[in-house]
C-alpha positions in Angstrom: 327.1 18.5 -3.3 323.3 18.7 -2.6 323.1 22.5 -3.0 324.6 22.3 -6.5 322.1 19.7 -7.6 319.2 21.6 -6.1 320.2 24.8 -7.8 320.5 23.1 -11.2 317.1 21.5 -10.8 315.6 24.8 -10.0 316.8 26.2 -13.3 319.0 29.1 -12.0 322.4 28.1 -13.3 322.0 28.5 -17.1 319.3 31.1 -17.1 319.7 34.3 -19.2 320.6 37.4 -17.1 317.6 39.7 -17.7 318.8 42.5 -15.3 320.4 44.7 -18.0 317.2 44.4 -20.1 315.0 45.5 -17.3 317.4 48.3 -16.2 317.2 49.8 -19.7 313.4 49.4 -19.8 312.7 50.9 -16.4 315.3 53.6 -16.6 314.4 54.8 -20.1 313.0 58.4 -20.0 310.1 57.7 -22.4 307.4 59.6 -20.5 305.7 56.4 -19.3 305.0 55.6 -15.6 306.9 52.7 -14.2 303.7 50.5 -13.9 302.9 50.9 -17.6 306.4 50.0 -19.0 305.7 46.4 -19.9 303.3 45.0 -22.4 301.6 42.9 -19.7 300.8 45.9 -17.5 297.2 46.3 -18.8 296.3 42.7 -17.8 296.7 43.7 -14.1 295.9 47.5 -14.2 292.6 47.4 -16.2 290.9 44.9 -13.8 292.3 46.9 -10.9 290.8 50.1 -12.2 287.5 48.4 -12.9 287.3 47.1 -9.4 288.4 50.3 -7.9 285.8 52.3 -9.8 283.0 49.8 -9.1 283.9 49.8 -5.4 283.8 53.6 -5.3 280.5 53.8 -7.1 278.9 51.2 -4.8 280.3 52.9 -1.7 278.7 56.3 -2.7 275.4 54.5 -3.7 275.2 53.0 -0.2 276.2 56.3 1.3 273.4 58.1 -0.5 270.9 55.4 0.6 272.1 55.7 4.2 271.6 59.5 4.2 267.9 58.9 3.3 267.5 56.3 6.0 267.8 53.1 4.0 270.3 50.8 5.7 270.5 48.1 2.9 271.6 48.3 -0.8 268.2 47.1 -2.0 264.8 46.8 -0.4 262.6 48.9 1.8 264.7 49.1 5.0 
């Protein structure tokens, strides 16, 4: 009795089945990568690409300074 009440409170009993929708979306051969299929993908991927690029640039900047004997990002040492 308790499990039925908990499942109804969680909202899983009368929820629409979205599995067929997502199967059609992700299995469609439309030339898109899987991570670009939804309209919300850019909200996650663009900040990720920005942080990835910034991290790579800062890494090579620090590497270039280390080659010339500078052990910090800024300053004389």
